[in-house]
C-alpha positions, 0 to 999 in steps of 0.5 A: 762489716757484720762479721766485725760487729759480731766479733766485737760483740762476742768479745764484749759479752765475754768481758761483761760476763766476768765484769764483777770479778774484774770490777773487784780486782782492778782498782781503776774500775772501782771508781766507776759509779753503779752496781757492777752486777747490774752493769754486767747484766746489762752488758751481757744482754745488750752485747749478747743480743747484738751478737745474736742479731749479727750472727751469720751461721751459714744458713744459706749453705744449709738450704742449698744442700737439700734437694727434692730427691 
């Protein structure tokens, strides 16, 4: 479940990274109210933080590799 949330968050972060470009080129998105730059900033911060919090980078595997000798 955590991996699914992570992958979804990464994809949404990438979409919001280019949100102002998408907003300017797709007519249906231009009907949404608000500032696209502000929307992009909030989206990147929100989904980027969620991706960061759900990331499992194999920290446990690194700890097992180290020994006392």
